N, C-alpha and C positions, 0 to 999 in steps of 0.2 A: 576413615580413621581419624580419631580426635587428635588435634595438634598438641604437641607436648609442651605448649606454652600458651600464655594469654598476653595480649598487648596491654601495656600500662601507659606508655607515653611515647610520642614521636617528636623528634626534633630534626632539623636539617643535618645535624652532625651525628646523631646517635638515636637509638631507640632503647627503651626500657621495657623488659618483658618480665612476666612472672613465670619462671621455669618450674615445671611441675616436678614433684618428687619421682625418683626412679629413672630419671633421664640424665644421661651422661653428656658432659661437654668437654671431657678430657681427650687429649690427643690419642692416648692408648685405647680409648673406647670410642673411636670414630667421631672426634670433635667436628671434623670438617662436614660430615653429613648432617649433624645437628644444626650448625650455623647456616649451612646452605639451605636446609629445610625451612628455617625461620625466614631467610631472605626471600625464598620463593613465595612463601605464604603471605609475606608483607609486600610483595611486589618490588623488592629491592634488587639491584644488580648484584651487589655483594655486601656482606656484613663482616665485621672483624671482631673477634673475641677480645675484650679488654681485660677481663678478670674471670675467675672460675668459681663454680660452686660444686661441691661434692654431688655425686649421683643421688644420694639420699636427701639432699637439701633442696628445698623449694625456695621460691622468692625472687627478689629483685636482681636482675642481671642486666648489665650494660653491654650493648653491642654497637660498635661504631660504624658509621656509614662510609668512611673513607680511611685510607691509611694514615692521612694527616691527623684526622680526628682521633684515630686509635692511638697514635703516638702521644698526642696531647693528653688524652684521658689516662693512658697507661702511666704517664709521668706523674699524674696526680696520685695514683696509687703508690708509686715508688717513693714519692715525697711525703706520703701519709697525709695528703690534703683532701682525702675523701673519707668522711665519717661513715662507718658501717655499724649497724646494730642487728642483732639476731634474736629471735625468740626460740626457746627450746623447752621441752618437757622432760622430766625425769620421774621415775617411780621412787627414787631415793632422795632423802633430804641431804643437801651438801653439808660438809663439816662446819661451814660458816655461812651465815645468811647472805653476805656480800663480801666483795673484796677483789684482790688482784691475784691472778695466777701467773707466775713468772718462772721461766726456766728454759734451758736448751731442750730441743727435741731430737730424738734418735730413732732410727728405724728399729722396729721390733719384728715379731713373727706375723706371717699371713698378711702382709701388706699394712700392718698397723704401725703406729708410732707410739713412743713413750716419752714422758716428761722426765728430765733429769734435774739434778740440783745445780748444774752448770749455768753460767751466765755469760758465756762467750758470745753467743748470738741468740739471745732468748726470745721465745714466744711470750707475748704479753697479752693477757685477756682480763678485762674487767667484767664483773658480773654482779647481778642482784637477783635474789630469789624470793618467791612468795608462795604460799599455799595455793593449790589449784585443784579443782574437782574434775575428774574425767567423765566420760560418757555415762558410765553406770555408777557414778558416785565414788569412783576410785580416788583415794587421797594421793595426789601427785604434787610435784613442785614445778612451777613455771619459772623460767630463767630468762632474764634479759642480759645479753652478752655483747660487749663491745670489744672486738679484737683491735689492739693497737699495732699488731703486726699481721702478716699474711702467710702464715705457715700452713702446710698441708695438714688437714684434720685438726687444726689448732683448737677449735672450740670443743670438739668431741673429746680430745685428749685432756684438755683443761678441766672439763666437767668430771671426767672419770677420776682425775687426780684429787678432786675434792669429795669423792665418794658419791657422785651423782651422774653416772653414765646415762646418756640420753635414751629415752624410751624408743624402742625399735632399732637400736644400734647394736646389733649382735656382735660386731667386731670388737667393741669396747665393753662388752658385758651388760648392755642395756636389756631390759625386759622386752620380750617379743610383743609386737603390736602391728597395726595395719600399715604403718610407714615409719621411717626414721623421723623423729620429731625435732628437726632443725629447720628454721625458716629465716631467709634473709629479709628482714623486716623493714629496715629504713636505710636510706642513703642521703647524704648531704654533701654538696660540693659546689665550687665556684669554677665556671668554665667560660672563657671568652667574654668576660664582663658580666655574666649572669650568675645569680645564685639559684641552685636547684635543690629541692627537698622532696623526697618521696617516702611515704609511709604506706605499707601494704600489709594488712592483716592476713594471716594464713587462710587459704581457701580450701585446702584439702587435708583431711585427717579428722577422725571422729572425736579425738580427745582435746581438740582446741575449743571445745564447747563452753568452757567456764568463762565467767565474766571477769575474772581476776586480772587478766592482761589488759583490760580496757584503760587502766590507769597509766599504761605506757603508750598512750595514743601518740604522744610527741616525745619520744625518748631524748634524753639529754643528760646522760650521766656526767 
C-alpha cells in the first residue's frame, strides 16, 4: 500500500512531510492512526501533530519528534510566527484580483462554515490571483493565499466569499474534479536559533499543469 505522504525534510526536533490529498489528520477521522503510520514508516518512536490540514488539502505538514518540540512549534503558530502560503485553483474568477478577506466565521450546514460581516474574532486571508490553464485548456484561476489566522476551512470559505470556490470542493460549491485543489505550498519560521524555509510545488492533481504558478516560486506577499 502506498504511503499517504512523502518525506520532505528531517530535523532532530521535527519532520516535514507532503501530506497527500484525501488523507485525514483530524481527531474525529482517526488522527492518531495517521501520525502513528508516519512515525512507523520513518522509524520514529513517536511523532506529534503540530498543526492540521483539511482532508482535501495536500502539502507541507510539520510533525514534532518530542512533546517539548511540539510545544515550541505549536507556540509559534499561536503567536503567528510561522508564515504559511497555499496554492489553490478555481473555475471561477474572484470578484477582485487580489486583496484581504476578513470576517468572523460561523458554522453552517453539512459541516460547512460561512463568513459573516462580524469582526469579533475574524479570520484574515490575503490572496492574489492570476489566469491559469487546466489540463485540457480549461480557463481556471490560480490563487496564492496567505492565512493570517488559523480557522477551520478558512481559505475554502474565504475564496467562496469572493466568488471563487475551489476546484473539487463540493462542500463550498466548487466544480467537480479529480481532487480538492488546495495545497500547503510554503512555510517559513525561526526555531531554536535557526531559520527554516520550505517551498513545495503540488505533486498530485492533473490541473496543476499550467506554468503560471512558477512566478510564485518564493512567495512573499
